[in-house]
Rosetta silent file (secondary structure, phi, psi, omega in degrees, C-alpha in Angstrom):
SEQUENCE: MQFEYQPRGVCASNIRFDLEDGRVKNIVFTGGCNGNLKAIAKLAEGMEAEKLTALLLGNTCGMKGTSCADQLARAVQYAQREGT
SCORE:     score description
SCORE:     0.000 S_00000001
   1 L     0.000  134.995 -176.811   10.715  -10.174    1.182 S_00000001
   2 E   -87.194  138.450  176.669    7.693   -9.488    3.498 S_00000001
   3 E  -123.214  153.066  169.163    7.095   -5.998    4.860 S_00000001
   4 E  -127.552  146.966 -178.499    4.690   -4.571    7.463 S_00000001
   5 E  -148.931  138.044 -179.627    3.854   -0.950    7.658 S_00000001
   6 L  -102.898  101.546 -174.265    1.686    0.923   10.130 S_00000001
   7 L   -67.666  158.030 -179.986   -0.245    3.588    8.180 S_00000001
   8 L  -124.644  137.885  178.182   -0.990    6.990    9.641 S_00000001
   9 L    79.160   16.624  178.496   -4.092    9.076    9.311 S_00000001
  10 L  -133.925  172.821  179.827   -6.345    6.354    7.908 S_00000001
  11 L   -74.736  -32.667  179.226   -8.715    3.695    9.226 S_00000001
  12 E   -66.504  143.775 -179.364   -6.507    0.731    8.347 S_00000001
  13 E  -102.987  -18.826  178.723   -4.132   -0.153   11.108 S_00000001
  14 E  -157.995  146.716  179.108   -1.637   -2.278    9.243 S_00000001
  15 E  -124.723  128.756  174.607   -0.500   -3.052    5.690 S_00000001
  16 E  -125.359  136.964 -179.377    1.423   -6.317    4.936 S_00000001
  17 E  -162.102  161.384  174.548    2.896   -7.234    1.461 S_00000001
  18 E  -102.848  148.904  172.145    5.736   -8.934   -0.227 S_00000001
  19 E  -123.659  112.990  177.584    8.132   -7.077   -2.552 S_00000001
  20 E  -128.648  122.847  178.711    9.654   -9.588   -4.981 S_00000001
  21 L    55.112   38.396 -179.407   11.771   -8.706   -7.982 S_00000001
  22 L    78.466    3.075 -176.082   10.331   -5.189   -7.858 S_00000001
  23 E  -114.241  143.680  175.045    6.759   -6.336   -7.800 S_00000001
  24 E   -93.258  134.822 -177.266    4.206   -5.984   -4.985 S_00000001
  25 E  -144.466  160.348  174.099    2.397   -9.125   -4.016 S_00000001
  26 E    54.032   52.261  177.437    0.137  -10.628   -1.239 S_00000001
  27 E   -72.422  118.710  175.522   -1.216   -7.270   -0.137 S_00000001
  28 E  -129.079  127.857  172.465   -3.263   -7.468    3.107 S_00000001
  29 E  -101.555  146.786  172.415   -4.812   -4.515    4.912 S_00000001
  30 E  -118.684  129.387  178.801   -6.049   -4.843    8.573 S_00000001
  31 E    82.944 -171.621  178.073   -8.990   -2.609    9.474 S_00000001
  32 L    80.187 -159.873 -173.878  -10.390    0.069    7.158 S_00000001
  33 L   -89.046  100.289 -172.562  -13.079   -0.264    4.515 S_00000001
  34 H   -47.291  -54.604 -174.329  -12.870   -4.018    3.832 S_00000001
  35 H   -66.701  -44.648  179.377  -14.369   -4.149    0.373 S_00000001
  36 H   -64.925  -35.162 -176.336  -12.498   -1.151   -1.015 S_00000001
  37 H   -76.981  -32.186  174.359   -9.148   -2.417    0.428 S_00000001
  38 H   -66.087  -36.971  179.184   -9.662   -5.888   -0.998 S_00000001
  39 H   -67.021  -45.013  179.453  -10.238   -4.219   -4.429 S_00000001
  40 H   -59.485  -45.643  176.282   -7.088   -2.148   -4.155 S_00000001
  41 H   -59.518  -41.152  179.008   -5.072   -5.283   -3.155 S_00000001
  42 H   -67.906  -38.673  177.880   -6.476   -7.160   -6.160 S_00000001
  43 H   -65.022  -37.138 -174.781   -5.754   -4.344   -8.525 S_00000001
  44 H   -83.876  -18.828 -172.919   -2.272   -3.779   -7.244 S_00000001
  45 L   -52.791  121.389  175.501   -1.380   -7.503   -7.079 S_00000001
  46 L    81.867   -0.282 -176.775    1.850   -8.128   -9.133 S_00000001
  47 L   -75.512  146.512  176.743    2.235   -4.473  -10.117 S_00000001
  48 E   -65.811  136.825 -171.253    5.672   -3.056  -10.427 S_00000001
  49 H   -50.836  -50.410 -175.791    6.609   -1.029   -7.319 S_00000001
  50 H   -61.982  -41.416  175.819    7.377    2.143   -9.277 S_00000001
  51 H   -59.563  -48.995 -174.482    4.025    1.989  -11.200 S_00000001
  52 H   -57.149  -51.151 -178.018    2.104    1.399   -7.965 S_00000001
  53 H   -64.155  -35.582  171.628    3.640    4.466   -6.339 S_00000001
  54 H   -59.822  -42.450 -178.827    3.137    6.621   -9.407 S_00000001
  55 H   -76.268  -37.875 -168.121   -0.581    5.721   -9.479 S_00000001
  56 H   -99.222  -29.241 -170.896   -1.395    5.833   -5.764 S_00000001
  57 L   -63.127  130.022  179.122    0.896    8.266   -4.136 S_00000001
  58 L    89.631    0.071  172.200   -0.968   11.536   -3.178 S_00000001
  59 L   -66.263  134.262 -176.920   -4.450    9.910   -3.322 S_00000001
  60 L  -118.086  163.566 -175.306   -6.605   11.477   -0.612 S_00000001
  61 L  -125.755  111.262  174.508   -9.738   10.305    1.275 S_00000001
  62 L    60.955 -135.350 -178.095  -12.323   13.013    2.091 S_00000001
  63 L   -85.783   -7.268 -176.395  -10.778   15.867    3.986 S_00000001
  64 L   -73.426  147.867  176.576   -7.767   13.778    4.991 S_00000001
  65 L   -86.071   15.190  178.886   -4.447   14.492    3.377 S_00000001
  66 L  -151.037 -175.722  177.638   -3.891   10.758    2.686 S_00000001
  67 L  -158.367  171.201  174.549   -5.820    7.613    2.037 S_00000001
  68 H   -58.899  -39.393  175.903   -5.218    3.818    2.414 S_00000001
  69 H   -62.369  -41.050  177.061   -4.017    3.818   -1.240 S_00000001
  70 H   -66.427  -39.339  179.034   -1.616    6.606   -0.530 S_00000001
  71 H   -67.745  -37.219  173.442   -0.373    4.816    2.570 S_00000001
  72 H   -62.149  -40.002  179.169    0.181    1.627    0.529 S_00000001
  73 H   -67.263  -40.943  177.505    2.315    3.662   -1.906 S_00000001
  74 H   -62.503  -38.641 -179.707    4.269    5.124    1.009 S_00000001
  75 H   -69.263  -37.676  173.587    4.768    1.617    2.427 S_00000001
  76 H   -61.871  -38.306  171.608    6.079    0.439   -0.874 S_00000001
  77 H   -62.897  -40.123  176.778    8.493    3.276   -1.036 S_00000001
  78 H   -65.954  -45.456 -179.716    9.680    2.467    2.455 S_00000001
  79 H   -62.660  -38.223  179.723   10.195   -1.235    1.506 S_00000001
  80 H   -67.535  -35.281 -176.169   12.191   -0.304   -1.586 S_00000001
  81 H   -73.883  -46.935 -179.922   14.515    1.882    0.548 S_00000001
  82 H   -66.554  -32.197  179.431   14.814   -0.860    3.270 S_00000001
  83 L   -77.802   -6.888  178.683   15.249   -3.664    0.835 S_00000001
  84 L   -89.094    0.000    0.000   18.302   -2.204   -0.840 S_00000001
């Protein structure tokens, strides 16, 4: 199932991904630091949702209390709740 999430407090304006059989796939960020976000998407491709959230939740960027990686983890948590 495809999900879209509007992150808060980061440069990226949208996160789109699929959640299939508990795995995160086809991650696309709109806006933000293009190279870094492509790398995060590649590294997280096919990862179990629980592992992704455990790794990325709470990651911060500079003085912000969040980051694009943290927002991806929050998006996956949201998708897990909505998908059940």
